DOZAFI-559903 format. One record per residue (C-alpha): chain; residue in one letter; x, y, z; residue number from 1. Coordinates in steps of 0.25 Angstrom, whole numbers, plus 2048, in hexadecimal, padded with zeros to 3 digits. Example, Ala and Ser with C-alpha at 12.3 -4.5 7.8 and 13.67 -1.06 7.14 Angstrom:
! DOZAFI-559903
<site><kette>A</kette><rest>a</rest><c1>831</c1><c2>7EE</c2><c3>81F</c3><nr>1</nr></site>
<site><kette>A</kette><rest>s</rest><c1>837</c1><c2>7FC</c2><c3>81D</c3><nr>2</nr></site>
***
This chain:
! DOZAFI-559903
<site><kette>A</kette><rest>m</rest><c1>83A</c1><c2>7C1</c2><c3>7ED</c3><nr>1</nr></site>
<site><kette>A</kette><rest>i</rest><c1>82F</c1><c2>7BC</c2><c3>7F7</c3><nr>2</nr></site>
<site><kette>A</kette><rest>y</rest><c1>828</c1><c2>7C9</c2><c3>7F5</c3><nr>3</nr></site>
<site><kette>A</kette><rest>w</rest><c1>827</c1><c2>7C7</c2><c3>7E6</c3><nr>4</nr></site>
<site><kette>A</kette><rest>m</rest><c1>823</c1><c2>7B9</c2><c3>7E7</c3><nr>5</nr></site>
<site><kette>A</kette><rest>v</rest><c1>818</c1><c2>7BC</c2><c3>7F1</c3><nr>6</nr></site>
<site><kette>A</kette><rest>i</rest><c1>813</c1><c2>7C7</c2><c3>7E8</c3><nr>7</nr></site>
<site><kette>A</kette><rest>a</rest><c1>812</c1><c2>7BE</c2><c3>7DC</c3><nr>8</nr></site>
<site><kette>A</kette><rest>i</rest><c1>80A</c1><c2>7B4</c2><c3>7E3</c3><nr>9</nr></site>
<site><kette>A</kette><rest>l</rest><c1>801</c1><c2>7BF</c2><c3>7E8</c3><nr>10</nr></site>
<site><kette>A</kette><rest>k</rest><c1>7FF</c1><c2>7C4</c2><c3>7DA</c3><nr>11</nr></site>
<site><kette>A</kette><rest>v</rest><c1>7FA</c1><c2>7B6</c2><c3>7D5</c3><nr>12</nr></site>
<site><kette>A</kette><rest>f</rest><c1>7F1</c1><c2>7B4</c2><c3>7E2</c3><nr>13</nr></site>
<site><kette>A</kette><rest>v</rest><c1>7EB</c1><c2>7C2</c2><c3>7E0</c3><nr>14</nr></site>
<site><kette>A</kette><rest>r</rest><c1>7E8</c1><c2>7C0</c2><c3>7D2</c3><nr>15</nr></site>
<site><kette>A</kette><rest>l</rest><c1>7E1</c1><c2>7B3</c2><c3>7D5</c3><nr>16</nr></site>
<site><kette>A</kette><rest>l</rest><c1>7D8</c1><c2>7BA</c2><c3>7E0</c3><nr>17</nr></site>
<site><kette>A</kette><rest>f</rest><c1>7D6</c1><c2>7C8</c2><c3>7DA</c3><nr>18</nr></site>
<site><kette>A</kette><rest>r</rest><c1>7D5</c1><c2>7D0</c2><c3>7CE</c3><nr>19</nr></site>
<site><kette>A</kette><rest>v</rest><c1>7DF</c1><c2>7DB</c2><c3>7D0</c3><nr>20</nr></site>
<site><kette>A</kette><rest>r</rest><c1>7E0</c1><c2>7E8</c2><c3>7C8</c3><nr>21</nr></site>
<site><kette>A</kette><rest>i</rest><c1>7EC</c1><c2>7F2</c2><c3>7CA</c3><nr>22</nr></site>
<site><kette>A</kette><rest>e</rest><c1>7EB</c1><c2>800</c2><c3>7C6</c3><nr>23</nr></site>
<site><kette>A</kette><rest>g</rest><c1>7F5</c1><c2>80B</c2><c3>7C6</c3><nr>24</nr></site>
<site><kette>A</kette><rest>r</rest><c1>801</c1><c2>803</c2><c3>7CA</c3><nr>25</nr></site>
<site><kette>A</kette><rest>g</rest><c1>809</c1><c2>80C</c2><c3>7C1</c3><nr>26</nr></site>
<site><kette>A</kette><rest>e</rest><c1>808</c1><c2>816</c2><c3>7CD</c3><nr>27</nr></site>
<site><kette>A</kette><rest>l</rest><c1>812</c1><c2>80E</c2><c3>7D5</c3><nr>28</nr></site>
<site><kette>A</kette><rest>p</rest><c1>820</c1><c2>813</c2><c3>7D3</c3><nr>29</nr></site>
<site><kette>A</kette><rest>k</rest><c1>82A</c1><c2>809</c2><c3>7CE</c3><nr>30</nr></site>
<site><kette>A</kette><rest>m</rest><c1>834</c1><c2>80E</c2><c3>7D9</c3><nr>31</nr></site>
<site><kette>A</kette><rest>g</rest><c1>835</c1><c2>816</c2><c3>7E5</c3><nr>32</nr></site>
<site><kette>A</kette><rest>a</rest><c1>82D</c1><c2>816</c2><c3>7F3</c3><nr>33</nr></site>
<site><kette>A</kette><rest>v</rest><c1>81E</c1><c2>814</c2><c3>7F2</c3><nr>34</nr></site>
<site><kette>A</kette><rest>v</rest><c1>813</c1><c2>813</c2><c3>7FC</c3><nr>35</nr></site>
<site><kette>A</kette><rest>l</rest><c1>807</c1><c2>80B</c2><c3>7F6</c3><nr>36</nr></site>
<site><kette>A</kette><rest>a</rest><c1>7FC</c1><c2>810</c2><c3>7FE</c3><nr>37</nr></site>
<site><kette>A</kette><rest>a</rest><c1>7F0</c1><c2>807</c2><c3>7FD</c3><nr>38</nr></site>
<site><kette>A</kette><rest>n</rest><c1>7E2</c1><c2>805</c2><c3>803</c3><nr>39</nr></site>
<site><kette>A</kette><rest>h</rest><c1>7E0</c1><c2>7F8</c2><c3>80A</c3><nr>40</nr></site>
<site><kette>A</kette><rest>r</rest><c1>7D3</c1><c2>7F0</c2><c3>809</c3><nr>41</nr></site>
<site><kette>A</kette><rest>s</rest><c1>7D8</c1><c2>7E1</c2><c3>80A</c3><nr>42</nr></site>
<site><kette>A</kette><rest>l</rest><c1>7E3</c1><c2>7D8</c2><c3>80F</c3><nr>43</nr></site>
<site><kette>A</kette><rest>w</rest><c1>7E6</c1><c2>7D6</c2><c3>800</c3><nr>44</nr></site>
<site><kette>A</kette><rest>d</rest><c1>7EA</c1><c2>7E5</c2><c3>7FE</c3><nr>45</nr></site>
<site><kette>A</kette><rest>p</rest><c1>7F9</c1><c2>7E3</c2><c3>801</c3><nr>46</nr></site>
<site><kette>A</kette><rest>v</rest><c1>7F9</c1><c2>7D8</c2><c3>7F6</c3><nr>47</nr></site>
<site><kette>A</kette><rest>f</rest><c1>7F2</c1><c2>7E0</c2><c3>7EC</c3><nr>48</nr></site>
<site><kette>A</kette><rest>l</rest><c1>7FB</c1><c2>7EC</c2><c3>7EE</c3><nr>49</nr></site>
<site><kette>A</kette><rest>v</rest><c1>808</c1><c2>7E3</c2><c3>7ED</c3><nr>50</nr></site>
<site><kette>A</kette><rest>i</rest><c1>803</c1><c2>7DD</c2><c3>7E0</c3><nr>51</nr></site>
<site><kette>A</kette><rest>a</rest><c1>7FF</c1><c2>7EA</c2><c3>7DA</c3><nr>52</nr></site>
<site><kette>A</kette><rest>s</rest><c1>80D</c1><c2>7F0</c2><c3>7DC</c3><nr>53</nr></site>
<site><kette>A</kette><rest>r</rest><c1>818</c1><c2>7EE</c2><c3>7D3</c3><nr>54</nr></site>
<site><kette>A</kette><rest>r</rest><c1>822</c1><c2>7F0</c2><c3>7DF</c3><nr>55</nr></site>
<site><kette>A</kette><rest>p</rest><c1>823</c1><c2>7E9</c2><c3>7EC</c3><nr>56</nr></site>
<site><kette>A</kette><rest>v</rest><c1>81B</c1><c2>7EF</c2><c3>7F7</c3><nr>57</nr></site>
<site><kette>A</kette><rest>h</rest><c1>81F</c1><c2>7EF</c2><c3>805</c3><nr>58</nr></site>
<site><kette>A</kette><rest>f</rest><c1>814</c1><c2>7EF</c2><c3>810</c3><nr>59</nr></site>
<site><kette>A</kette><rest>m</rest><c1>811</c1><c2>7F2</c2><c3>81F</c3><nr>60</nr></site>
<site><kette>A</kette><rest>a</rest><c1>80A</c1><c2>7E6</c2><c3>824</c3><nr>61</nr></site>
<site><kette>A</kette><rest>k</rest><c1>803</c1><c2>7E5</c2><c3>832</c3><nr>62</nr></site>
<site><kette>A</kette><rest>d</rest><c1>80D</c1><c2>7DF</c2><c3>83C</c3><nr>63</nr></site>
<site><kette>A</kette><rest>e</rest><c1>804</c1><c2>7D3</c2><c3>83F</c3><nr>64</nr></site>
<site><kette>A</kette><rest>l</rest><c1>806</c1><c2>7CD</c2><c3>831</c3><nr>65</nr></site>
<site><kette>A</kette><rest>f</rest><c1>815</c1><c2>7CC</c2><c3>834</c3><nr>66</nr></site>
<site><kette>A</kette><rest>r</rest><c1>812</c1><c2>7C3</c2><c3>840</c3><nr>67</nr></site>
<site><kette>A</kette><rest>t</rest><c1>80A</c1><c2>7B9</c2><c3>838</c3><nr>68</nr></site>
<site><kette>A</kette><rest>p</rest><c1>811</c1><c2>7AC</c2><c3>834</c3><nr>69</nr></site>
<site><kette>A</kette><rest>f</rest><c1>816</c1><c2>7AC</c2><c3>825</c3><nr>70</nr></site>
<site><kette>A</kette><rest>l</rest><c1>810</c1><c2>7B9</c2><c3>822</c3><nr>71</nr></site>
<site><kette>A</kette><rest>g</rest><c1>819</c1><c2>7C0</c2><c3>82C</c3><nr>72</nr></site>
<site><kette>A</kette><rest>q</rest><c1>825</c1><c2>7BA</c2><c3>825</c3><nr>73</nr></site>
<site><kette>A</kette><rest>l</rest><c1>820</c1><c2>7BD</c2><c3>817</c3><nr>74</nr></site>
<site><kette>A</kette><rest>l</rest><c1>81C</c1><c2>7CB</c2><c3>819</c3><nr>75</nr></site>
<site><kette>A</kette><rest>p</rest><c1>82A</c1><c2>7D1</c2><c3>819</c3><nr>76</nr></site>
<site><kette>A</kette><rest>h</rest><c1>82D</c1><c2>7CA</c2><c3>80C</c3><nr>77</nr></site>
<site><kette>A</kette><rest>l</rest><c1>821</c1><c2>7D1</c2><c3>806</c3><nr>78</nr></site>
<site><kette>A</kette><rest>k</rest><c1>827</c1><c2>7DF</c2><c3>80A</c3><nr>79</nr></site>
<site><kette>A</kette><rest>a</rest><c1>81D</c1><c2>7E1</c2><c3>816</c3><nr>80</nr></site>
<site><kette>A</kette><rest>f</rest><c1>822</c1><c2>7E6</c2><c3>823</c3><nr>81</nr></site>
<site><kette>A</kette><rest>p</rest><c1>81A</c1><c2>7E7</c2><c3>830</c3><nr>82</nr></site>
<site><kette>A</kette><rest>v</rest><c1>812</c1><c2>7F2</c2><c3>836</c3><nr>83</nr></site>
<site><kette>A</kette><rest>r</rest><c1>80B</c1><c2>7F3</c2><c3>844</c3><nr>84</nr></site>
<site><kette>A</kette><rest>r</rest><c1>7FE</c1><c2>7F9</c2><c3>841</c3><nr>85</nr></site>
<site><kette>A</kette><rest>g</rest><c1>7F7</c1><c2>803</c2><c3>84A</c3><nr>86</nr></site>
<site><kette>A</kette><rest>e</rest><c1>805</c1><c2>809</c2><c3>84F</c3><nr>87</nr></site>
<site><kette>A</kette><rest>n</rest><c1>810</c1><c2>811</c2><c3>849</c3><nr>88</nr></site>
<site><kette>A</kette><rest>d</rest><c1>819</c1><c2>806</c2><c3>845</c3><nr>89</nr></site>
<site><kette>A</kette><rest>r</rest><c1>826</c1><c2>80D</c2><c3>842</c3><nr>90</nr></site>
<site><kette>A</kette><rest>s</rest><c1>82D</c1><c2>801</c2><c3>83D</c3><nr>91</nr></site>
<site><kette>A</kette><rest>a</rest><c1>822</c1><c2>7FF</c2><c3>832</c3><nr>92</nr></site>
<site><kette>A</kette><rest>i</rest><c1>824</c1><c2>80E</c2><c3>82E</c3><nr>93</nr></site>
<site><kette>A</kette><rest>r</rest><c1>833</c1><c2>80C</c2><c3>82D</c3><nr>94</nr></site>
<site><kette>A</kette><rest>s</rest><c1>831</c1><c2>800</c2><c3>824</c3><nr>95</nr></site>
<site><kette>A</kette><rest>a</rest><c1>827</c1><c2>807</c2><c3>81B</c3><nr>96</nr></site>
<site><kette>A</kette><rest>l</rest><c1>830</c1><c2>813</c2><c3>81A</c3><nr>97</nr></site>
<site><kette>A</kette><rest>s</rest><c1>83C</c1><c2>80A</c2><c3>817</c3><nr>98</nr></site>
<site><kette>A</kette><rest>v</rest><c1>834</c1><c2>803</c2><c3>80C</c3><nr>99</nr></site>
<site><kette>A</kette><rest>l</rest><c1>831</c1><c2>810</c2><c3>805</c3><nr>100</nr></site>
<site><kette>A</kette><rest>r</rest><c1>83F</c1><c2>816</c2><c3>807</c3><nr>101</nr></site>
<site><kette>A</kette><rest>q</rest><c1>844</c1><c2>80A</c2><c3>800</c3><nr>102</nr></site>
<site><kette>A</kette><rest>g</rest><c1>83B</c1><c2>80E</c2><c3>7F4</c3><nr>103</nr></site>
<site><kette>A</kette><rest>n</rest><c1>831</c1><c2>803</c2><c3>7F6</c3><nr>104</nr></site>
<site><kette>A</kette><rest>v</rest><c1>822</c1><c2>802</c2><c3>7F5</c3><nr>105</nr></site>
<site><kette>A</kette><rest>l</rest><c1>81A</c1><c2>802</c2><c3>802</c3><nr>106</nr></site>
<site><kette>A</kette><rest>g</rest><c1>80B</c1><c2>7FD</c2><c3>802</c3><nr>107</nr></site>
<site><kette>A</kette><rest>i</rest><c1>803</c1><c2>804</c2><c3>80D</c3><nr>108</nr></site>
<site><kette>A</kette><rest>f</rest><c1>7F4</c1><c2>802</c2><c3>80F</c3><nr>109</nr></site>
<site><kette>A</kette><rest>v</rest><c1>7F1</c1><c2>810</c2><c3>813</c3><nr>110</nr></site>
<site><kette>A</kette><rest>e</rest><c1>7E4</c1><c2>80E</c2><c3>81B</c3><nr>111</nr></site>
<site><kette>A</kette><rest>g</rest><c1>7EC</c1><c2>807</c2><c3>825</c3><nr>112</nr></site>
<site><kette>A</kette><rest>t</rest><c1>7E3</c1><c2>7FB</c2><c3>825</c3><nr>113</nr></site>
<site><kette>A</kette><rest>r</rest><c1>7D9</c1><c2>7F3</c2><c3>81C</c3><nr>114</nr></site>
<site><kette>A</kette><rest>n</rest><c1>7CD</c1><c2>7FA</c2><c3>818</c3><nr>115</nr></site>
<site><kette>A</kette><rest>k</rest><c1>7C2</c1><c2>7F2</c2><c3>812</c3><nr>116</nr></site>
<site><kette>A</kette><rest>d</rest><c1>7B8</c1><c2>7FE</c2><c3>812</c3><nr>117</nr></site>
<site><kette>A</kette><rest>g</rest><c1>7BC</c1><c2>803</c2><c3>804</c3><nr>118</nr></site>
<site><kette>A</kette><rest>n</rest><c1>7BF</c1><c2>811</c2><c3>807</c3><nr>119</nr></site>
<site><kette>A</kette><rest>i</rest><c1>7CC</c1><c2>816</c2><c3>80B</c3><nr>120</nr></site>
<site><kette>A</kette><rest>m</rest><c1>7CE</c1><c2>819</c2><c3>819</c3><nr>121</nr></site>
<site><kette>A</kette><rest>p</rest><c1>7D7</c1><c2>824</c2><c3>81E</c3><nr>122</nr></site>
<site><kette>A</kette><rest>l</rest><c1>7E5</c1><c2>821</c2><c3>81B</c3><nr>123</nr></site>
<site><kette>A</kette><rest>k</rest><c1>7F0</c1><c2>81F</c2><c3>825</c3><nr>124</nr></site>
<site><kette>A</kette><rest>r</rest><c1>7FC</c1><c2>829</c2><c3>822</c3><nr>125</nr></site>
<site><kette>A</kette><rest>g</rest><c1>807</c1><c2>81E</c2><c3>822</c3><nr>126</nr></site>
<site><kette>A</kette><rest>a</rest><c1>808</c1><c2>81E</c2><c3>812</c3><nr>127</nr></site>
<site><kette>A</kette><rest>a</rest><c1>809</c1><c2>82D</c2><c3>812</c3><nr>128</nr></site>
<site><kette>A</kette><rest>m</rest><c1>814</c1><c2>82D</c2><c3>81D</c3><nr>129</nr></site>
<site><kette>A</kette><rest>l</rest><c1>81C</c1><c2>822</c2><c3>817</c3><nr>130</nr></site>
<site><kette>A</kette><rest>a</rest><c1>81C</c1><c2>828</c2><c3>809</c3><nr>131</nr></site>
<site><kette>A</kette><rest>s</rest><c1>81E</c1><c2>836</c2><c3>80E</c3><nr>132</nr></site>
<site><kette>A</kette><rest>r</rest><c1>82B</c1><c2>832</c2><c3>816</c3><nr>133</nr></site>
<site><kette>A</kette><rest>t</rest><c1>831</c1><c2>82A</c2><c3>80A</c3><nr>134</nr></site>
<site><kette>A</kette><rest>e</rest><c1>82B</c1><c2>832</c2><c3>7FE</c3><nr>135</nr></site>
<site><kette>A</kette><rest>a</rest><c1>825</c1><c2>826</c2><c3>7F9</c3><nr>136</nr></site>
<site><kette>A</kette><rest>t</rest><c1>81A</c1><c2>826</c2><c3>7EF</c3><nr>137</nr></site>
<site><kette>A</kette><rest>i</rest><c1>80C</c1><c2>822</c2><c3>7F4</c3><nr>138</nr></site>
<site><kette>A</kette><rest>i</rest><c1>804</c1><c2>81A</c2><c3>7EA</c3><nr>139</nr></site>
<site><kette>A</kette><rest>p</rest><c1>7F5</c1><c2>819</c2><c3>7EE</c3><nr>140</nr></site>
<site><kette>A</kette><rest>v</rest><c1>7F0</c1><c2>80B</c2><c3>7EB</c3><nr>141</nr></site>
<site><kette>A</kette><rest>a</rest><c1>7E1</c1><c2>807</c2><c3>7EB</c3><nr>142</nr></site>
<site><kette>A</kette><rest>i</rest><c1>7DE</c1><c2>7F9</c2><c3>7ED</c3><nr>143</nr></site>
<site><kette>A</kette><rest>k</rest><c1>7CF</c1><c2>7F6</c2><c3>7E9</c3><nr>144</nr></site>
<site><kette>A</kette><rest>r</rest><c1>7C8</c1><c2>7E9</c2><c3>7EA</c3><nr>145</nr></site>
<site><kette>A</kette><rest>v</rest><c1>7BB</c1><c2>7E4</c2><c3>7E5</c3><nr>146</nr></site>
<site><kette>A</kette><rest>k</rest><c1>7B9</c1><c2>7D6</c2><c3>7E8</c3><nr>147</nr></site>
<site><kette>A</kette><rest>r</rest><c1>7C5</c1><c2>7CF</c2><c3>7E0</c3><nr>148</nr></site>
<site><kette>A</kette><rest>r</rest><c1>7C8</c1><c2>7DB</c2><c3>7D8</c3><nr>149</nr></site>
<site><kette>A</kette><rest>i</rest><c1>7D4</c1><c2>7E3</c2><c3>7DD</c3><nr>150</nr></site>
<site><kette>A</kette><rest>t</rest><c1>7D8</c1><c2>7F1</c2><c3>7D7</c3><nr>151</nr></site>
<site><kette>A</kette><rest>i</rest><c1>7E5</c1><c2>7F6</c2><c3>7DC</c3><nr>152</nr></site>
<site><kette>A</kette><rest>k</rest><c1>7E7</c1><c2>805</c2><c3>7D8</c3><nr>153</nr></site>
<site><kette>A</kette><rest>f</rest><c1>7F4</c1><c2>80D</c2><c3>7D9</c3><nr>154</nr></site>
<site><kette>A</kette><rest>g</rest><c1>7F1</c1><c2>81C</c2><c3>7DA</c3><nr>155</nr></site>
<site><kette>A</kette><rest>a</rest><c1>7FA</c1><c2>828</c2><c3>7D6</c3><nr>156</nr></site>
<site><kette>A</kette><rest>p</rest><c1>807</c1><c2>829</c2><c3>7DF</c3><nr>157</nr></site>
<site><kette>A</kette><rest>l</rest><c1>806</c1><c2>833</c2><c3>7EB</c3><nr>158</nr></site>
<site><kette>A</kette><rest>s</rest><c1>813</c1><c2>83A</c2><c3>7EE</c3><nr>159</nr></site>
<site><kette>A</kette><rest>p</rest><c1>816</c1><c2>83E</c2><c3>7FD</c3><nr>160</nr></site>
<site><kette>A</kette><rest>k</rest><c1>820</c1><c2>848</c2><c3>7F8</c3><nr>161</nr></site>
<site><kette>A</kette><rest>k</rest><c1>815</c1><c2>852</c2><c3>7F4</c3><nr>162</nr></site>
<site><kette>A</kette><rest>h</rest><c1>811</c1><c2>855</c2><c3>802</c3><nr>163</nr></site>
<site><kette>A</kette><rest>m</rest><c1>81A</c1><c2>85E</c2><c3>80A</c3><nr>164</nr></site>
<site><kette>A</kette><rest>a</rest><c1>812</c1><c2>861</c2><c3>817</c3><nr>165</nr></site>
<site><kette>A</kette><rest>s</rest><c1>815</c1><c2>85B</c2><c3>825</c3><nr>166</nr></site>
<site><kette>A</kette><rest>r</rest><c1>816</c1><c2>84C</c2><c3>826</c3><nr>167</nr></site>
<site><kette>A</kette><rest>r</rest><c1>808</c1><c2>84A</c2><c3>82C</c3><nr>168</nr></site>
<site><kette>A</kette><rest>s</rest><c1>801</c1><c2>853</c2><c3>821</c3><nr>169</nr></site>
<site><kette>A</kette><rest>t</rest><c1>80A</c1><c2>84C</c2><c3>816</c3><nr>170</nr></site>
<site><kette>A</kette><rest>y</rest><c1>805</c1><c2>83E</c2><c3>81B</c3><nr>171</nr></site>
<site><kette>A</kette><rest>e</rest><c1>7F7</c1><c2>844</c2><c3>81B</c3><nr>172</nr></site>
<site><kette>A</kette><rest>l</rest><c1>7F8</c1><c2>84A</c2><c3>80D</c3><nr>173</nr></site>
<site><kette>A</kette><rest>i</rest><c1>7FD</c1><c2>83D</c2><c3>807</c3><nr>174</nr></site>
<site><kette>A</kette><rest>s</rest><c1>7F3</c1><c2>834</c2><c3>80E</c3><nr>175</nr></site>
<site><kette>A</kette><rest>e</rest><c1>7E8</c1><c2>83D</c2><c3>809</c3><nr>176</nr></site>
<site><kette>A</kette><rest>g</rest><c1>7ED</c1><c2>83C</c2><c3>7FB</c3><nr>177</nr></site>
<site><kette>A</kette><rest>l</rest><c1>7EE</c1><c2>82D</c2><c3>7FD</c3><nr>178</nr></site>
<site><kette>A</kette><rest>q</rest><c1>7E0</c1><c2>82C</c2><c3>802</c3><nr>179</nr></site>
<site><kette>A</kette><rest>d</rest><c1>7DB</c1><c2>834</c2><c3>7F6</c3><nr>180</nr></site>
<site><kette>A</kette><rest>a</rest><c1>7E2</c1><c2>82B</c2><c3>7EC</c3><nr>181</nr></site>
<site><kette>A</kette><rest>l</rest><c1>7DE</c1><c2>81E</c2><c3>7F2</c3><nr>182</nr></site>
<site><kette>A</kette><rest>t</rest><c1>7CF</c1><c2>823</c2><c3>7F3</c3><nr>183</nr></site>
<site><kette>A</kette><rest>r</rest><c1>7D0</c1><c2>826</c2><c3>7E4</c3><nr>184</nr></site>
<site><kette>A</kette><rest>l</rest><c1>7D6</c1><c2>819</c2><c3>7E1</c3><nr>185</nr></site>
<site><kette>A</kette><rest>l</rest><c1>7CC</c1><c2>811</c2><c3>7E8</c3><nr>186</nr></site>
<site><kette>A</kette><rest>e</rest><c1>7C0</c1><c2>819</c2><c3>7E2</c3><nr>187</nr></site>
<site><kette>A</kette><rest>p</rest><c1>7B7</c1><c2>80F</c2><c3>7DA</c3><nr>188</nr></site>
<site><kette>A</kette><rest>i</rest><c1>7B8</c1><c2>810</c2><c3>7CB</c3><nr>189</nr></site>
<site><kette>A</kette><rest>p</rest><c1>7AC</c1><c2>817</c2><c3>7C5</c3><nr>190</nr></site>
<site><kette>A</kette><rest>q</rest><c1>7A3</c1><c2>80E</c2><c3>7BE</c3><nr>191</nr></site>
<site><kette>A</kette><rest>q</rest><c1>79F</c1><c2>812</c2><c3>7AF</c3><nr>192</nr></site>
***
């Protein structure tokens, strides 16, 4: 209940501040485990990803946010769970796997941190690992921002089932496919 109330308020707030365009939302399956693998340029990106999705999105959020008054109490109601960055946080991995095994949507910013540069940094393998272990569909999502114009572009689904190599090479193959997909989605539209 709290989740949908906050999302409704955020949608109104975002419409007042930005001009948002959503492309390819039909690529998001209506049911089943999904990893939304997005680039990350601003603090607004989780909000943009949530309002673009027709399904609730669960997120890993840095542990420090859960120690902040009010926000720390609100985040679990917004389907966020803590992750200790810079270390192998098994509790966060178990939480993410649980989200996917229950057939939900998990949002991951695959570069691992905010990147204001404009180019995709090398991706972390977490999205590939989680999708591979749960057979979740991976949807690449590009978030582009030009001043107050935001474009959220869903790409074609990537299926981890296609790769039958060792775990490590499977994660690498999935990550490479995801990197290629995000790079294409972020390319500027040719001017005519």
